C-alpha positions, 0 to 999 in steps of 0.5 A, a space after each residue: 801379377 796384379 796386387 789383388 792377385 798376390 793376396 792368394 800368393 804371397 806370404 800371410 805375414 807380408 801381406 798383413 803387414 803391407 795392408 795393416 801398417 798403412 791402415 794403422 797409420 791412417 787411423 793413427 793420424 785421424 785419432 791425432 786430428 780428433 785429439 789435436 781437434 779436442 785440445 784446440 777446443 778445450 784450451 782455447 773454447 772451453 770444456 763445454 765445447 768438448 761436451 758439444 763436440 761429444 754430442 755431435 760426433 756420433 750424429 755426423 758419424 751416423 749420417 756418414 756411415 751409409 757411405 761406410 755401409 756401402 763400401 764395406 758391403 761392396 768391397 766384400 763383393 768386389 774382394 770375392 769377385 777378384 778372387 773368383 776371376 770375375 772382374 765384370 762383376 767387381 766393376 758393376 759392384 763399384 758403379 752400383 755403390 757410387 749410385 747409392 752413395 749419391 742417393 742416401 747421403 743426400 737424403 740423410 743430410 737433407 733430413 739432418 738440416 730439417 730435424 736439426 735441433 730435435 736430433 741434437 737434443 736427442 743425442 744429449 745436447 741439453 742444458 749449456 750444451 745444447 746452443 754450442 752443439 747445435 752451432 757446430 752440427 750445422 756447419 759440419 753437416 755441410 761436409 758430411 756427404 764428402 766424408 760418406 764418399 770418402 768412407 766408401 772409396 777407403 774400402 774400395 781402394 783397399 779391396 783393390 789392393 792399394 792400402 797406402 792410397 786407402 791410408 791417404 784418404 784418412 790422412 788427407 783430412 786429419 792433416 788439413 784439419 790439423 792445419 786449419 784448427 789453429 787457423 780458424 780457432 786461434 788466429 781468426 778467433 772463430 771459437 766453435 765455429 772455426 773448428 766446425 769449418 776446419 772439419 767440414 773443409 777437411 771432409 771435402 779434401 778428402 772426397 777431392 782425393 778419392 775422385 782423383 785417384 779414380 780418375 787418374 788411371 791408377 784404379 782398375 775400378 774407373 768412374 764410368 757411366 756404364 757401370 752406374 746402371 742399377 743392378 738389383 741382385 748387386 745392390 741386395 747383396 751390398 745392402 745384405 752385408 752393408 746393413 752389418 755395418 749400418 746396423 752397427 753405426 746405428 747401434 752406435 748412435 742409440 748407444 750415444 743417445 742412451 749414453 749422453 743422456 745418462 751421463 747428463 743425468 748422473 754427472 751433468 755437462 762435466 761427465 759429457 766432457 769426460 767421456 769426450 776425452 775418453 772417446 778420443 783416447 779410445 780412438 787413438 789407443 785402438 789404432 793398431 788393432 783397428 789397422 790390423 783388422 782393416 788390413 785383414 778383410 781384403 786378404 781373407 776376403 780373396 783367399 775365401 773366394 779363391 777356396 784358399 781355406 788353409 791360408 784363411 785359417 792361418 791368417 785368422 790365427 796370425 792376425 788374432 796373436 798379433 792384434 792380441 799382444 798389441 792390445 795388451 801393450 795398450 792396456 798397460 800404457 793406458 793404466 800407467 800413464 792415465 793422469 798425464 794422458 788426460 792432462 793433455 787435453 785440458 788444465 781444468 782440474 775438476 775435469 782431470 779428476 773426473 776423467 782419470 778414474 773413468 778412463 781406467 775403468 773404461 779400458 779394463 778389458 782392452 786386451 780382448 778387443 782383438 777378438 771381437 774386432 776380427 771375428 766381426 770382421 771375418 764374417 763381414 769379409 766372407 759375405 756372412 751377413 748374419 753372424 756379422 751382424 749378431 757379433 757386431 751388435 754384441 757389444 754395444 746392442 746386447 751388453 752396453 746399452 742394457 748395462 748403461 741403463 741398468 748399472 747406474 740405479 745401483 753404482 751411479 755414474 761409476 756404473 756407466 764406466 764399469 759398463 764398458 769392460 763388462 761389455 768387452 768380456 761378453 762380446 769377445 766371448 760370443 765372438 770366440 763361440 762364433 769363430 770357433 764353430 766356424 772354423 771347425 767347418 772349414 775343410 782344408 785345401 791345399 794351396 795352388 
């Protein structure tokens, strides 16, 4: 029995653990890398450099999100094709993913270099932050195509049923960056340039690892020229499902533009640096819930494709309960140890005083995180693009961006921080309504 076939037979708790733990570990190490990177920059370069990274990070992830979109769109098709026993379609889908990633990543990076200064400025790179942000962006951009390829490969490898190899795609760049940061920033005294080169080279290392995986014989989805032929029905399906991810990343980028410019207007460079710390903490603190979400996707996609709807329902319930309990524990830890957490990143007392209450405000609705993440992931995994898109856009697009634009008129900078929990509550409520309606439509079918 192949790994993918076990998705329809093995106990759900065991499957979820096997898929979620490696995914969570990968996200954890990536988060640790982000924290270590920020610590080195904050302590050896300065708090202004944290602001520069805060500006650039959403730009690079917007460009690399094309890989994530192609990966998630294609892996949804691959999971369901394996569930249906249609291996040929899975192989053709992978070939078309390769074709798309090569075309679009190249175009986006080229545009990034051409419009570099305008892009950095639009994302909040103003005042004293502009010059270091542009310097950092120009170097990191060189590694973004490799990051896009790695993000695509991560989703494909997980769809094949190899969560540990998918985990290593995240571990490789994280470990490489943790090693390179002290060498470039401290030993070679390259400052922010050193941090940028460490990041770009770590993306390259991740891409090299994924190419090795696909050419080593471990993957069923080998790199074969015959599969890299345009198949427009498959491309349309990849685009339909992947557009959800692309829309989410696009909305996150619009959010970054609104958020960074609002923070600069109401709190200057200090507020940008404060959000840089908060963003790193969010990436780290949410890793278990994100791991469960990533582990959940290939299992639910396979069982939906195999019409094992009782397993689909039971998996949703199990994942929701587990992730919600973990999110509650995260909430408690953040609220209790906020000053100690912020103190890890910087010794600047003004920045610490500014960040502690803001961090607590942003995390107020953390226990509801599981509902919105798993609900959106479910619709994407089963190929229902419209509800997945609506749920994906709900937090940032329908709530957070309008709230950030309006609340500061009455509450100043505090309005920005309180926009986050209000948006979390709204997104969770909408997701619950969509998911409950969908579950009522599923007819139980006995397991084979």
